[in-house]
C-alpha positions in Angstrom: 33.5 140.3 97.2 34.7 138.8 94.0 32.3 136.4 92.2 34.9 133.7 92.1 35.2 133.6 95.9 31.5 133.3 96.3 31.5 130.3 93.9 34.4 128.7 95.9 32.5 129.3 99.2 29.4 127.8 97.7 31.0 124.7 96.2 33.5 123.8 99.0 31.0 122.3 101.4 29.7 120.0 98.6 33.2 118.9 97.7 34.1 118.2 101.3 30.8 116.3 101.9 31.3 114.2 98.7 34.9 113.4 99.7 33.9 112.4 103.2 31.1 110.1 102.1 33.2 108.5 99.3 36.0 107.9 101.8 33.7 106.3 104.4 31.9 104.1 102.0 35.0 103.0 100.2 36.6 102.1 103.5 33.7 99.9 104.4 33.9 98.1 101.0 37.8 98.0 101.0 37.9 99.9 97.7 40.9 102.3 98.0 39.4 104.9 100.3 42.2 107.4 100.0 41.9 107.5 96.2 38.2 108.1 96.3 38.4 110.6 99.1 41.1 112.7 97.4 39.4 112.5 94.0 36.1 113.6 95.7 37.9 116.8 96.8 38.9 117.8 93.3 35.7 117.8 91.3 32.0 117.2 91.5 30.0 115.0 90.5 32.2 112.7 88.4 33.9 110.8 91.4 30.5 109.9 92.8 29.2 108.7 89.5 32.3 106.7 88.8 32.2 105.2 92.3 28.6 104.2 92.0 29.3 102.6 88.6 32.6 100.8 89.3 32.3 100.0 93.0 28.6 99.5 93.6 26.7 98.8 90.3 29.1 96.6 88.4 30.0 94.2 91.2 26.4 93.8 92.1 25.5 93.1 88.5 28.3 90.5 88.3 27.2 88.9 91.5 23.7 88.4 90.1 25.2 86.8 87.0 24.0 89.3 84.4 
């Protein structure tokens, strides 16, 4: 088996899991779930880091008044 296929088979479950979790969490927060879910399928880990920063951390910081 070609090394590229092994890499694809290894990374695919992580991309699917990331996409699923981003979609579900964004849906609960009303934060464009389809955007986050599709972006989660494309690359790893940047969508998760951006989601945490822009959807979770910044609004919580603004809410506390910092």
